C-alpha positions in Angstrom: 212.5 47.6 112.3 212.0 44.4 114.3 211.7 44.5 118.1 213.1 42.3 120.8 209.9 40.2 121.2 209.8 39.4 117.5 213.5 38.5 117.6 212.9 36.3 120.6 210.1 34.5 118.8 212.3 34.0 115.7 215.0 32.6 118.0 212.6 30.2 119.7 211.3 28.9 116.4 214.7 28.6 114.6 217.5 28.0 117.1 217.2 24.2 117.0 217.1 24.2 113.2 220.4 26.0 113.2 222.2 24.5 116.2 224.8 21.9 115.3 224.8 22.8 111.6 228.0 23.0 109.6 229.0 26.3 108.0 229.8 25.4 104.4 230.5 28.9 103.1 230.1 32.6 104.0 229.7 35.5 101.6 228.6 39.1 101.8 225.7 40.8 100.3 225.1 44.6 100.0 224.3 45.2 103.7 225.3 42.1 105.5 226.5 38.5 105.3 225.1 35.1 104.5 226.0 31.8 106.2 225.5 28.8 104.0 224.6 25.9 106.4 224.5 22.2 106.1 222.4 20.0 108.4 220.2 17.0 107.4 216.6 18.2 107.0 217.4 21.9 107.1 215.0 23.4 104.5 216.2 27.0 104.6 219.9 26.6 104.6 221.0 30.2 104.1 221.2 32.3 107.2 220.9 36.0 106.3 222.4 38.4 108.8 221.8 42.1 108.3 223.4 44.0 111.2 221.3 46.7 112.7 218.2 45.3 111.0 217.3 41.7 110.7 218.2 38.0 110.6 216.4 35.1 109.0 216.7 31.7 107.3 216.1 31.6 103.6 216.2 29.0 100.7 217.5 31.5 98.1 221.2 31.9 97.4 222.2 35.4 96.2 225.3 36.1 94.1 228.4 35.3 96.2 230.6 38.3 96.9 233.5 38.6 99.3 235.4 41.3 101.2 238.1 41.3 103.9 235.6 40.8 106.7 234.0 37.9 104.9 237.4 36.3 104.3 238.1 36.5 108.0 234.8 34.9 108.8 235.4 32.1 106.4 238.8 31.4 108.0 237.2 31.2 111.5 233.8 29.7 110.9 233.9 27.7 107.6 233.7 23.9 108.1 232.9 24.4 111.8 229.8 23.4 113.8 227.8 26.4 115.1 225.2 27.1 117.7 223.3 30.3 118.4 222.1 32.1 121.5 220.0 35.2 122.1 221.1 37.8 124.6 218.6 38.2 127.4 216.6 41.4 127.0 218.5 42.8 124.0 218.5 42.4 120.2 221.7 40.5 120.0 222.2 37.0 118.5 225.4 35.2 119.3 226.8 32.6 116.8 229.4 30.3 118.4 231.8 27.6 117.4 234.4 25.9 119.6 236.8 28.9 119.5 235.1 32.1 118.6 231.8 34.0 118.9 230.1 36.3 116.4 227.9 39.0 118.0 225.1 40.0 115.7 223.7 43.4 116.9 220.2 44.0 115.5 219.6 47.4 117.1 220.3 50.7 115.2 223.9 51.2 114.4 224.4 47.5 115.2 227.6 45.7 114.1 229.1 42.3 113.5 231.8 41.6 116.1 234.0 38.5 116.4 235.5 37.8 119.9 237.2 35.0 121.7 235.5 33.2 124.6 236.7 35.9 127.0 234.8 38.5 124.9 238.0 40.2 123.7 237.3 41.7 120.2 239.4 40.1 117.5 237.8 42.0 114.5 234.5 43.6 113.4 232.8 44.7 110.2 233.3 48.3 111.5 235.3 49.9 114.2 233.6 52.6 116.2 233.8 54.6 119.4 230.3 55.1 120.8 231.5 56.9 123.9 229.9 54.4 126.3 231.7 51.5 124.6 234.5 51.0 122.1 234.5 48.5 119.2 238.2 48.1 118.5 240.6 45.2 118.4 241.7 43.9 121.8 238.9 45.8 123.6 236.5 43.9 125.8 233.1 43.6 124.1 230.3 45.3 125.9 226.8 45.8 124.6 225.2 49.2 124.7 223.1 50.3 127.7 219.3 50.4 127.6 218.3 46.7 127.4 214.6 45.8 127.3 213.3 45.5 130.8 210.4 42.9 130.8 207.8 43.1 133.5 206.7 39.7 134.7 204.0 40.5 137.2 201.0 42.8 137.6 202.3 44.5 140.7 205.5 45.7 139.0 203.4 46.8 136.1 201.2 49.0 138.3 204.3 50.5 139.8 205.7 51.3 136.3 202.5 52.9 135.3 202.4 55.1 138.4 206.1 56.1 138.1 206.2 57.1 134.4 206.7 60.7 133.3 205.2 60.1 129.9 202.2 62.3 129.1 200.1 59.6 127.3 199.6 55.9 127.3 201.1 55.4 123.8 204.5 56.9 124.7 204.5 54.9 128.0 204.0 51.7 126.1 206.3 52.6 123.2 209.3 54.0 125.2 209.1 52.8 128.8 208.1 49.3 127.8 210.2 49.1 124.6 207.2 48.1 122.5 207.5 50.6 119.7 204.7 52.3 117.8 202.7 49.4 116.2 202.4 47.4 119.4 201.5 50.4 121.5 198.7 51.3 119.0 197.6 47.7 118.9 197.3 47.4 122.7 195.3 50.6 123.3 193.0 49.8 120.4 192.4 46.2 121.7 191.9 47.5 125.3 189.6 50.3 124.0 191.6 53.1 125.7 192.0 56.6 124.4 195.5 57.0 123.0 196.1 60.5 124.5 195.0 59.4 127.9 197.6 60.0 130.7 198.9 56.8 132.4 198.0 58.5 135.7 194.4 58.6 134.6 194.2 54.8 134.0 191.9 52.9 136.4 192.7 49.5 137.8 190.6 47.6 135.1 192.3 49.5 132.3 195.8 48.8 133.6 194.9 45.1 134.0 193.7 45.0 130.3 196.9 46.6 129.1 199.0 44.2 131.2 197.3 41.1 129.9 197.8 42.1 126.3 201.4 43.2 127.0 202.0 39.8 128.6 200.8 38.1 125.4 203.2 40.1 123.4 206.3 39.8 125.5 205.8 36.0 125.7 205.5 36.0 121.9 201.9 34.7 121.9 200.7 37.7 119.9 202.9 39.3 117.3 201.6 41.6 114.6 202.7 43.1 111.3 202.6 46.8 110.2 198.8 46.4 109.4 197.9 45.0 112.8 197.5 41.4 111.4 198.8 38.5 113.5 202.1 37.1 112.3 201.8 33.3 111.7 205.3 32.6 110.6 207.9 34.9 112.0 210.8 33.8 109.7 208.6 34.4 106.6 207.6 37.8 108.1 211.3 38.7 108.5 212.0 37.5 104.9 209.2 39.8 103.6 210.5 42.7 105.6 213.9 42.3 104.0 212.6 41.9 100.5 210.3 44.9 100.8 213.1 46.9 102.2 215.3 46.0 99.3 212.5 46.8 96.8 211.9 50.2 98.5 215.6 50.9 98.4 215.6 50.0 94.7 212.7 52.3 94.0 214.3 55.1 96.0 217.5 54.6 93.9 215.5 54.7 90.7 213.7 57.8 91.8 217.0 59.4 92.6 218.3 58.6 89.2 215.1 59.9 87.7 215.5 63.2 89.5 219.2 63.4 88.5 218.3 62.9 84.8 215.5 65.5 85.1 218.1 68.0 86.5 220.4 67.2 83.7 217.6 67.7 81.1 216.7 71.1 82.7 220.3 72.2 82.6 220.6 71.1 79.0 217.4 73.0 78.2 218.8 76.2 79.7 222.1 75.6 77.8 220.2 75.2 74.5 218.2 78.3 75.2 221.4 80.2 75.7 222.9 78.7 72.5 219.7 79.5 70.5 219.8 83.1 71.9 223.4 83.4 70.8 222.7 81.9 67.4 219.8 84.4 67.0 222.0 87.3 67.8 224.7 86.2 65.4 222.1 85.7 62.7 221.0 89.3 63.2 224.5 90.5 63.1 225.2 88.5 60.0 222.1 89.9 58.3 223.1 93.4 59.3 226.6 93.0 57.9 225.3 91.4 54.7 222.9 94.4 54.2 225.4 97.1 55.0 228.6 95.5 53.8 229.1 98.3 51.2 229.6 100.8 54.0 232.7 98.9 55.2 234.4 98.6 51.9 237.1 101.2 52.4 237.5 100.6 56.2 237.5 104.4 56.8 236.3 104.8 60.3 234.9 108.4 59.9 233.2 107.5 56.6 231.6 104.4 58.2 230.2 106.4 61.1 228.9 109.1 58.7 227.2 106.6 56.4 225.4 104.9 59.4 224.3 108.1 60.9 222.7 109.0 57.5 220.5 105.9 57.8 219.8 106.6 61.6 221.8 103.8 63.0 224.1 104.6 65.9 227.4 102.7 66.0 230.7 103.0 67.8 234.0 102.0 66.2 237.4 101.6 67.6 240.5 100.1 66.0 242.4 97.2 67.6 245.6 96.7 65.6 244.4 95.7 62.2 240.8 95.0 63.3 237.9 97.3 63.5 235.6 96.6 66.5 232.1 97.8 65.7 229.5 98.2 68.5 226.0 98.3 67.0 223.0 99.8 68.8 221.2 96.9 70.5 217.8 98.4 69.9 218.4 98.2 66.2 219.2 94.5 66.3 216.3 93.8 68.7 213.9 95.3 66.1 215.3 93.2 63.3 
């Protein structure tokens, strides 16, 4: 999942490319929407928007699909000029034309929400009550609490270190400073600090080292991928994240289908075993009846029982209307 500082870098690198472009078409993909843009010199003219996850410019057009939400977006944004903004200290991109705004929320459970210029919700891709805020028609749009609080000077940084209740430096960086796991690990490794060390145990020099690296990250001068490598092109990095996520999703789906087929095969095996067992039992009964059919020729119950006892086979007979029901000693059939 991308963090705010990566999104800010993407915005800084791509806002001017997108601003004042014309929306030629909008269509939906499996987990988001795509804006097809027109602007002279725009190389990647498809703006992919995956709410709760990612946003990027791409030069590949996927198969066009539409739903009710997409049709509404087309009505409000097609053939209009758009500009984009980034929300200060949160993972929200705002796409605006002259009449409406589309809020693109890129945090977990994020949505696509269309409002007027007074931030009154007109429609959204989903309607939800989060408790602290409501995403419904005619409600005032509010973003969730917990925005990223960027520290801009060393004195405030010292204060945050001294006031944290986190038991180690990694949690302090990941949670209190909204850096997430990979950047927290990167900072302590580059600063050569033990990851399990308590923030209260950091000396002045160590805090300054951490702050300097933190400052490079929040100002988008150092951004890293999952392997700790420096990201050179943030838009390309976002594209690869999306493509890898789709591939992983495809693999998971294939594995789920594989497991489903394996379960069906196992069930069929058990069923065949039961059928074969039943066939085997019927074959034994058929063989038994073929061998001793002479005993049943007169259908005299007492005579049948007598003849079988003479050959040491225990049977039980009862009559059901015109049928004779014969129960044969299972031990005899099992030995056949």
